C-alpha positions as CSV (number, residue, x, y, z in Angstrom):
1,M,112.4,55.6,96.0
2,E,109.1,56.2,93.9
3,N,107.0,55.6,97.6
4,I,108.6,58.7,99.3
5,M,108.2,60.7,96.7
6,K,104.8,59.6,95.9
7,Q,104.3,60.9,100.1
8,T,106.0,63.9,98.8
9,L,103.9,65.0,96.1
10,L,100.6,64.1,97.4
11,Q,101.6,66.7,100.2
12,G,102.5,69.4,97.6
13,L,99.9,69.0,95.1
14,P,97.4,71.0,97.2
15,E,99.9,73.8,98.3
16,L,99.3,74.4,94.3
17,K,95.7,73.7,94.4
18,L,96.2,71.2,91.7
19,A,94.7,67.7,92.4
20,L,96.2,64.5,89.6
21,S,94.9,61.2,89.6
22,E,96.8,58.0,90.9
23,E,97.3,56.9,87.4
24,Q,99.4,60.2,86.9
25,V,101.2,60.9,90.3
26,D,102.5,57.4,89.8
27,T,103.9,58.3,86.1
28,L,105.4,61.6,87.5
29,C,107.4,59.5,90.1
30,A,108.2,56.4,88.0
31,F,109.4,59.4,85.2
32,G,112.0,61.1,88.5
33,A,113.0,57.5,89.6
34,A,113.8,57.2,86.1
35,V,116.1,60.4,85.9
36,V,117.3,59.1,89.1
37,R,119.1,55.9,87.5
38,Q,120.0,57.6,84.6
39,N,121.7,59.6,86.4
40,Q,124.4,57.3,87.1
41,V,125.5,56.8,83.7
42,M,124.8,60.5,82.4
43,N,124.8,63.9,84.2
44,L,121.1,65.0,84.2
45,T,120.9,66.8,88.0
46,A,123.0,66.9,90.6
47,I,119.3,66.5,92.8
48,T,119.4,62.7,93.6
49,E,117.4,61.9,97.3
50,P,113.6,61.5,96.5
51,V,112.4,63.8,98.5
52,Q,114.4,66.5,96.9
53,V,113.4,65.3,93.3
54,A,110.0,65.5,94.6
55,K,110.1,69.1,95.2
56,L,112.4,70.5,93.5
57,H,112.0,69.1,90.2
58,L,108.4,67.3,90.1
59,L,106.6,70.3,92.0
60,D,108.3,72.9,90.9
61,S,107.4,71.9,87.1
62,L,103.8,71.8,87.7
63,S,104.1,74.4,89.6
64,V,103.1,76.7,85.4
65,L,99.7,74.9,86.2
66,S,98.9,77.5,89.3
67,A,99.2,80.3,86.7
68,L,98.4,79.0,82.7
69,D,96.1,76.4,81.3
70,L,97.9,74.2,78.9
71,R,94.8,72.1,77.9
72,G,94.6,72.3,74.2
73,K,97.6,74.6,73.7
74,K,101.2,73.6,72.5
75,L,104.2,74.5,74.5
76,I,107.7,74.2,74.0
77,D,110.5,73.5,76.8
78,V,113.4,75.3,75.7
79,G,116.7,74.1,77.4
80,C,114.8,71.1,78.9
81,G,118.0,69.0,80.4
82,A,116.7,66.0,82.2
83,G,113.0,66.4,80.7
84,F,112.1,69.6,83.4
85,P,109.4,71.0,83.3
86,G,108.2,70.1,80.4
87,V,108.1,66.3,80.8
88,P,105.8,66.6,84.1
89,L,103.5,69.1,82.7
90,A,103.1,66.3,79.6
91,I,101.8,64.2,82.1
92,A,100.0,65.9,84.5
93,C,97.5,67.8,81.5
94,P,98.2,64.7,78.7
95,E,95.6,67.5,77.0
96,A,98.6,69.5,76.0
97,Q,100.8,69.1,72.5
98,V,104.6,69.6,74.8
99,T,107.8,69.2,72.7
100,L,110.9,69.3,74.7
101,L,114.3,71.1,72.8
102,D,118.1,70.3,74.2
103,S,121.0,71.0,72.2
104,L,122.6,67.4,73.9
105,G,121.8,64.8,71.8
106,K,122.6,62.3,74.9
107,R,119.7,64.2,77.1
108,I,117.2,63.9,73.5
109,T,117.9,60.6,72.5
110,W,117.2,58.9,76.5
111,L,114.0,60.9,77.0
112,K,113.2,59.7,73.6
113,E,113.6,56.3,74.9
114,I,111.9,56.4,79.2
115,L,109.2,58.3,77.8
116,P,107.2,55.7,75.1
117,Q,108.4,53.1,78.4
118,L,106.2,55.7,80.2
119,G,103.5,56.2,78.5
120,I,104.6,59.9,78.2
121,Q,103.8,62.0,74.8
122,A,106.0,64.8,73.9
123,E,108.0,65.2,70.8
124,C,112.2,65.2,71.3
125,V,113.8,67.1,70.0
126,T,118.1,67.8,69.5
127,A,118.7,71.5,68.7
128,R,120.2,74.5,69.4
129,A,117.3,77.3,70.9
130,E,118.8,80.3,68.3
131,E,118.3,77.9,65.8
132,A,115.5,75.4,65.9
133,V,113.7,78.7,65.6
134,A,114.3,79.3,62.2
135,S,111.1,76.6,61.2
136,R,109.1,77.1,64.5
137,R,108.9,81.3,64.6
138,E,105.3,82.0,66.6
139,S,103.8,78.8,66.7
140,Y,103.7,77.6,70.3
141,D,101.0,78.9,72.7
142,I,103.9,78.8,75.4
143,A,107.4,78.5,75.8
144,T,108.9,77.4,79.2
145,S,112.9,77.2,80.6
146,R,114.3,76.2,83.4
147,A,117.8,77.0,84.6
148,V,118.9,77.5,81.7
149,A,120.3,81.0,81.7
150,R,119.9,85.0,83.0
151,L,116.7,86.2,81.6
152,N,118.2,88.8,79.9
153,I,119.8,86.3,77.5
154,L,117.0,83.7,78.1
155,L,113.5,86.2,76.5
156,E,115.9,86.4,73.0
157,L,115.7,82.6,72.9
158,L,112.1,82.0,74.0
159,A,109.9,85.0,72.4
160,P,110.5,84.2,69.2
161,Y,108.8,80.7,69.6
162,V,105.6,82.0,70.9
163,K,102.7,83.6,68.8
164,V,100.9,86.7,69.5
165,G,98.3,86.4,72.4
166,G,101.0,83.3,73.7
167,A,103.2,83.6,76.8
168,V,106.9,82.8,77.9
169,V,107.5,81.4,81.2
170,A,110.4,81.2,83.2
171,L,111.0,79.2,86.5
172,K,113.3,81.4,88.6
173,G,115.4,80.7,91.5
174,S,116.2,83.7,95.0
175,A,117.4,85.9,91.9
176,A,114.2,86.5,90.2
177,K,113.0,89.6,90.9
178,E,116.7,90.9,90.3
179,E,116.0,89.0,86.9
180,L,113.6,90.8,85.7
181,G,114.1,94.7,86.8
182,E,116.9,93.7,83.9
183,C,114.5,93.4,81.5
184,G,112.6,96.1,80.6
185,D,114.3,96.8,77.0
186,A,114.3,93.1,76.6
187,M,109.8,92.6,76.9
188,K,109.9,95.9,74.7
189,K,111.8,95.0,72.0
190,L,110.6,91.8,72.6
191,G,106.5,92.3,72.1
192,L,106.4,90.7,76.1
193,R,104.6,92.4,78.6
194,Q,104.8,91.3,81.8
195,E,101.7,89.2,83.5
196,A,102.5,87.4,87.0
197,F,105.2,87.3,88.9
198,L,104.0,84.0,91.5
199,E,106.8,82.5,94.6
200,F,106.4,79.3,95.7
201,P,109.0,78.6,98.7
202,V,110.1,75.7,98.4
203,D,112.3,74.3,101.8
204,G,112.7,77.9,102.4
205,A,114.1,78.7,99.7
206,S,112.4,80.7,97.2
207,H,111.5,80.1,94.1
208,A,109.8,82.2,91.0
209,L,107.5,81.7,87.9
210,I,107.8,85.0,85.7
211,V,104.8,85.0,83.3
212,L,104.9,87.5,80.2
213,R,102.5,87.7,77.2
214,K,103.6,88.1,74.1
215,V,101.7,91.2,72.4
216,A,103.4,92.6,69.1
217,P,105.4,89.8,67.0
218,T,109.4,89.4,67.6
219,P,111.7,91.5,64.8
220,K,113.2,88.5,62.6
221,A,116.3,90.4,63.7
222,Y,115.8,87.9,67.0
223,P,117.2,85.7,68.4
224,R,120.7,86.4,67.7
225,R,123.8,84.0,67.2
226,Y,124.0,83.0,71.4
227,A,127.5,84.2,71.3
228,K,125.9,87.8,70.7
229,I,123.2,87.4,73.0
230,K,125.5,86.2,75.3
231,Q,128.3,89.9,75.0
232,S,125.2,91.9,75.1
233,P,121.9,90.7,76.3
234,L,119.2,93.5,75.1
């Protein structure tokens, strides 16, 4: 399984203009294989075929490095699930301080167990995004998220974590442009400005990276309770 992932990774990295050491590639594959194994006892991912894990989980996560230099930065991955994109980013850029945040305790417990075994450093936190921000407000350079919520909901959860000058990065699928089009008001209210929209075709499907720069503090009123955010997005 890991050999197939490795071949796929080595083919895909040049397209992202990324060069990783053999040790980093091996660690990425070891983590991908660990996710597939754990998925037999815990619902972590619908993607379990090795080539697809390498493309849709590992390379997709690493696309963030095509847009941003994470060295020396503090990054929080909100709603990290099985650890994407946060864990691949921690492997590929050990100079970054990565925090993995998810509301499901079982996932975080598993990450706390598996990451030290693979020599991966990351802080693992079980909490809801709108609650954990109370003690972490505007203390990160970058907040990432993938497959958590529609962008107009997601931005209210991510923006409060990021300090002015930092960035919010959303990894999205084929509806990315449409979702971004809904967010003009939300961006203004939350202190964000669009910086980049990058598309990466993966197996013929569109994967997009939306990078928003934090240009002003997020008002203390945000984030609201999640039920309220969902009921009336900004």
